[in-house]
Each structure stands twice: as C-alpha cells, then as structure tokens.
C-alpha positions in Angstrom: 0.0 0.3 0.0 3.1 2.5 1.1 4.8 1.8 -2.6 1.4 2.7 -4.6 1.1 6.1 -2.3 4.5 6.9 -3.1 4.1 6.3 -6.6 1.0 7.9 -6.9 2.3 10.9 -5.4 5.6 11.0 -7.7 3.0 10.7 -10.7 1.4 13.5 -9.0 4.4 15.7 -8.8 5.6 15.1 -12.2 1.9 15.8 -13.5 2.2 19.1 -11.5 5.9 20.3 -13.0 4.8 19.0 -16.6 1.8 21.3 -16.8 3.6 24.3 -15.1 6.4 23.4 -18.2 3.5 23.4 -21.0 1.6 26.9 -19.5 5.0 29.1 -19.1 5.9 28.2 -22.6 3.0 28.7 -24.0 2.9 32.2 -22.6 6.7 32.6 -23.8 5.7 31.5 -27.1 6.8 34.3 -30.1 9.6 35.7 -27.5 13.3 35.5 -28.1 15.7 36.3 -26.0 17.1 39.8 -27.3 13.9 40.7 -28.4 12.1 44.2 -26.9 8.6 43.4 -26.4 5.9 45.3 -25.5 6.6 45.3 -21.9 10.6 46.7 -22.6 9.5 49.7 -24.4 7.4 50.8 -21.6 9.8 50.4 -19.3 12.9 52.0 -21.3 10.2 55.1 -22.5 9.8 55.6 -18.6 13.6 55.1 -17.4 14.5 57.6 -20.5 11.9 60.2 -19.2 13.5 59.5 -15.7 16.9 60.0 -17.4 16.6 63.5 -18.8 15.2 64.9 -15.3 17.8 63.4 -13.4 20.2 65.1 -16.3 18.0 68.3 -16.0 18.7 68.7 -12.4 22.2 68.2 -12.5 23.1 70.5 -15.2 20.6 72.9 -12.8 22.7 72.6 -9.7 25.7 72.5 -11.3 25.0 75.9 -12.7 23.5 76.9 -9.2 27.4 76.0 -7.9 29.2 77.5 -10.5 27.1 80.8 -9.8 27.5 81.2 -5.8 31.3 80.3 -6.6 31.7 82.9 -9.0 29.8 85.2 -6.5 32.5 84.3 -3.7 35.5 85.0 -6.1 34.3 88.2 -7.0 34.2 89.6 -3.4 
C-alpha cells in the first residue's frame, strides 16, 4: 500500500511540473531572447524620461554651484 501511495505522489508531482512547463512555454510563445516586447518598450521609455529629469536637475545644480562660486570669487 505504501509503494502505491509513493508512486501516486510521484506521478502527481511529475504531472504538476509538466503542467507548469506547458503553461510557461505557451505564455512565452513568440518571444525570443534579446527581442524587445511592449513591456520592455514601456520600461525603457519611463527610464529615459527619468534620466532626462535627473540630467536637467544635475545641470541646474551645477549652474547654481558655478554661479555661487563666481559670487564668492568676486568678493
């Protein structure tokens, strides 16, 4: 009886792993490594927007620091 239960559990686990594999393969159909999808495009666009904001802020603070340095040098 114990052997039958062990085999049944093993078969159930193998079936569960097989189902997960098939679902994952189906969901990834048409996607290749290195090929951008719509989610990648959205993420890249958002990151580029944030990068531009940070660059603008850095330029502002740099010009402020240069202006303050010129004022200090003029005294």
